[in-house]
VOGU-3710 file (C-alpha; in Angstrom, 3 decimals, decimal comma):
1> xxxxxxxxxx> 33,283/108,592/2,006  36,161/106,061/1,973  36,775/105,747/5,224  33,355/105,246/6,002  33,371/102,092/3,670  36,687/100,849/5,583  35,186/101,376/8,780  32,197/99,435/8,045  33,430/96,700/5,759  35,214/95,940/8,942
11> xxxxxxxxxx> 32,657/96,023/11,283  30,906/93,698/8,845  34,264/91,315/8,455  34,451/91,412/12,630  30,230/90,817/13,202  31,765/87,739/10,808  34,235/86,478/12,515  32,197/86,641/15,616  29,928/84,678/14,629  32,736/81,856/12,979
21> xxxxxxxxxx> 33,460/81,689/16,269  30,042/81,390/18,258  29,897/78,457/15,864  33,264/76,376/16,628  32,384/77,058/19,697  28,620/76,122/20,004  29,972/72,371/17,703  32,534/71,762/19,947  30,480/72,164/22,859  27,527/69,885/21,632
31> xxxxxxxxxx> 30,739/67,052/20,964  32,044/67,647/23,976  28,808/66,854/25,058  27,712/63,835/23,454  30,428/62,034/24,135  30,239/62,741/27,620  26,953/61,169/27,663  27,786/58,722/25,567  30,942/57,570/28,855  28,224/57,899/30,880
41> xxxxxxxxxx> 25,769/55,331/29,329  28,714/52,963/28,523  29,163/53,578/32,498  25,816/52,209/33,138  25,900/49,004/31,545  27,172/46,245/33,356  29,944/45,520/32,507  31,207/41,249/32,841  30,285/39,423/36,033  32,749/38,381/38,387
51> xxxxxxxxxx> 31,598/35,017/38,874  31,933/32,251/36,636  29,415/29,574/36,284  30,400/25,658/34,903  27,821/23,459/34,468  25,374/21,523/32,200  22,614/21,775/29,701  19,901/19,520/30,197  16,573/19,571/28,605  15,863/17,407/32,097
61> xxxxxxxxxx> 16,879/13,878/34,022  16,849/12,592/37,459  18,612/16,275/39,309  20,332/14,620/41,671  22,557/13,960/38,858  22,852/17,172/37,215  23,380/18,532/40,772  26,596/16,004/40,702  27,568/16,982/37,125  27,421/20,909/38,164
71> xxxxxxxxxx> 29,973/19,784/41,071  32,246/17,708/38,745  32,565/20,908/36,261  33,731/22,862/38,883  35,930/20,917/40,519  37,385/20,865/37,038  37,336/24,066/36,214  39,272/26,018/39,644  37,524/29,227/40,526  33,771/28,276/38,964
81> xxxxxxxxxx> 30,625/28,770/40,905  27,698/25,538/39,771  25,376/26,500/37,765  23,453/25,390/34,224  21,319/25,413/31,851  17,076/24,106/32,911  14,885/23,227/29,887  11,049/23,973/30,335  8,530/23,703/28,480  4,931/25,723/28,869
91> xxxxxxxxxx> 2,483/25,462/32,214  3,695/24,564/35,825  4,853/20,995/35,964  4,877/19,337/40,197  8,287/17,347/39,074  9,976/20,960/37,309  9,397/22,426/40,929  10,330/19,818/43,208  13,756/19,479/40,849  14,276/23,176/41,556
101> xxxxxxxxxx> 13,793/23,015/44,849  17,107/20,641/44,511  18,992/23,061/43,659  17,602/25,209/45,675  19,300/22,718/48,164  22,499/22,611/46,536  23,397/25,837/46,131  22,972/24,918/41,773  21,688/28,478/40,390  19,994/27,839/36,744
111> xxxxxxxxxx> 18,553/29,462/33,819  15,391/28,193/33,199  14,982/28,094/28,594  12,953/27,957/26,112  12,712/26,553/22,428  9,889/29,265/21,325  8,806/28,138/17,880  6,057/30,065/17,720  5,109/30,856/21,405  4,311/33,963/22,317
121> xxxxxxxxxx> 7,715/35,061/24,685  6,164/37,311/26,581  3,629/34,986/27,931  6,027/32,301/27,633  8,179/35,065/30,380  5,195/35,069/32,320  4,445/31,673/32,671  7,943/30,236/33,407  8,822/32,912/36,014  5,467/33,419/36,861
131> xxxxxxxxxx> 5,363/29,121/38,327  9,328/29,075/39,114  10,401/32,770/39,340  10,094/31,764/43,685  13,357/29,177/43,814  16,788/30,578/44,386  18,336/29,384/42,231  17,294/31,023/39,405  19,900/33,588/37,653  16,946/34,219/34,768
141> xxxxxxxxxx> 15,013/33,153/31,000  16,718/31,957/28,382  15,428/31,687/25,064  17,009/29,492/22,305  16,959/31,403/19,542  17,576/28,503/16,729  14,066/27,166/17,584  11,860/30,527/17,457  9,912/30,694/13,980  9,269/32,730/12,029
151> xxxxxxxxxx> 13,093/34,014/12,613  15,146/33,725/15,240  16,473/37,669/14,316  15,903/39,116/17,307  15,574/43,522/17,544  16,161/46,034/19,875  12,697/46,600/20,849  12,341/43,031/21,608  15,246/42,511/23,321  14,296/45,527/26,001
161> xxxxxxxxxx> 10,588/44,538/26,534  12,171/40,342/27,163  14,198/42,276/29,906  11,922/44,604/31,649  9,006/42,123/31,874  12,253/39,325/33,296  12,312/42,091/36,153  8,974/42,472/36,970  9,440/39,617/38,892  13,333/39,772/39,708
171> xxxxxxxxxx> 15,146/42,839/39,167  18,043/40,767/39,730  17,100/38,626/36,738  18,274/38,764/33,698  17,807/37,408/29,798  20,425/35,235/27,887  19,692/34,756/24,055  21,681/31,891/22,470  22,805/30,738/19,182  25,752/30,637/16,556
181> xxxxxxxxxx> 25,477/33,530/14,250  26,127/36,939/15,872  24,050/38,378/13,542  21,167/36,999/15,358  20,867/38,876/18,036  19,566/42,714/18,882  21,410/45,146/17,381  22,486/47,339/19,839  20,924/46,397/23,808  23,165/44,773/25,666
191> xxxxxxxxxx> 21,779/45,674/29,537  21,038/43,040/32,078  21,762/39,958/28,793  24,029/37,479/28,384  24,817/36,010/25,450  24,940/31,609/24,772  27,302/30,507/21,647  26,255/27,236/21,095  28,392/26,675/18,001  30,132/22,953/17,210
201> xxxxxxxxxx> 31,999/21,497/14,685  35,261/22,958/14,845  37,338/21,239/12,664  40,956/22,253/13,980  40,063/20,578/17,495  40,545/23,293/21,192  42,141/25,875/18,903  39,970/26,051/16,593  36,660/26,632/18,891  38,946/29,486/20,999
211> xxxxxxxxxx> 38,955/31,616/18,432  35,836/31,365/16,721  34,458/31,359/20,562  37,143/34,717/21,449  34,963/36,166/18,384  32,040/36,119/19,986  33,280/37,463/22,947  34,880/40,348/21,216  31,142/40,608/19,934  29,690/40,939/23,339
221> xxxxxxxxxx> 32,626/42,441/25,178  29,935/44,878/27,082  28,495/41,747/28,698  28,487/38,510/29,981  28,632/35,571/27,009  28,865/31,671/27,607  29,079/28,880/25,308  28,230/24,986/25,126  30,813/22,547/24,954  30,975/18,709/24,717
231> xxxxxxxxxx> 28,360/18,499/21,451  28,909/15,096/19,762  30,109/16,663/16,723  33,439/17,190/18,575  34,356/14,915/20,461  36,305/12,878/18,263  38,930/15,538/19,529  37,786/16,933/22,813  38,092/13,365/23,489  41,641/12,859/23,203
241> xxxxxxxxxx> 42,224/15,698/25,622  44,106/14,847/29,612  40,304/16,601/31,159  38,606/17,966/28,427  35,756/20,093/31,017  39,171/21,238/33,135  41,123/21,509/29,352  38,203/23,353/27,223  36,659/25,241/30,183  41,145/26,800/31,042
251> xxxxxxxxxx> 41,632/27,437/27,492  37,811/29,720/27,057  38,400/31,186/30,740  42,410/32,883/30,033  41,341/33,667/26,102  38,067/35,731/26,794  37,741/37,926/29,442  33,871/38,327/29,700  33,657/34,353/29,755  31,337/33,970/32,444
261> xxxxxxxxxx> 29,036/30,679/31,550  30,380/27,435/30,688  28,112/24,355/30,088  28,601/21,042/29,363  25,630/19,432/26,801  23,512/16,684/28,320  24,020/13,968/24,974  27,915/13,351/26,135  27,596/14,290/29,299  26,631/10,510/30,912
271> xxxxxxxxxx> 30,018/9,333/29,396  31,696/12,086/30,254  30,763/12,237/34,047  29,861/8,866/34,385  26,447/7,620/36,408  27,949/7,218/39,883  26,284/3,790/41,570  24,480/5,792/44,579  21,582/7,856/41,359  20,900/4,807/40,099
281> xxxxxxxxxx> 18,173/4,098/42,981  16,593/5,614/45,700  16,448/8,626/43,782  13,067/9,977/43,382  12,837/14,084/41,985  12,587/13,438/38,165  11,970/16,022/34,970  10,638/14,385/32,465  12,643/15,002/29,104  11,282/17,262/26,957
291> xxxxxxxxxx> 11,322/15,887/23,630  10,089/17,487/19,934  9,283/15,208/17,809  10,334/17,592/14,930  13,956/17,403/15,661  14,724/15,208/18,273  18,299/15,095/18,639  19,077/17,910/16,159  21,482/19,566/18,644  23,807/16,848/18,450
301> xxxxx> 23,635/16,028/14,871  21,782/18,464/13,307  23,240/21,766/13,492  25,539/23,985/11,103  24,866/21,536/8,023
//
């Protein structure tokens, strides 16, 4: 009788051990599959692009001047290509179309950016890219989230929907989102999105700027990042640099591996890149400056109170 009990007990014990081993194997396999899937998804993400663009951010003006600025920025920052941010308003505008043609002809790549306020962004994408997306100069569609109401915060669902809509116009188009706070950006969606930091008022000068922008690059390390520089609020220190576009641009590229866009803002561009005499007359392509009465020069003086 005791032998039968011992034998039965041994069988049960063996079954339990096999069950535990099977459970551990399944658990390990599940973990391994999850890790492999995660790594594959990471590889699907676009790593930072090879090309680095340097140029301007503007809401309009004499287009030939901005071609000149883009070329000056590229000359100052070796290894970069000419580009810019061109802010547009809703509806077709013949002058905007003509300006983009000039960029086409001069090899200047530009983002078409909106300041949406309470407008429907999906509709803005259709309007802007429907009107101007055929231009070879266009890199994609950008949103300055500071001017989005009622909230600057973007969800993953919103970001993915905007990317998908943009790609309906051109599979190579990308979305850029601009702000100085990382937390307003979509929590996890990164594919085909460029994150632009337009922070300013760096009390510690160039070192302070680079340190803050480094953190931005680390926050969005899976994709490209860019920066707007040259704000009047920082002119006290950058004006003392030997060559502000070069010195700032090279510092950002050297310290931020995924830095791919450097834009000098229009608020001080005319001081840094004096208006060439050949552009003072005879040029006909002009885009009217977009004026928002409620903010005026808020970009230069109303940020980060």
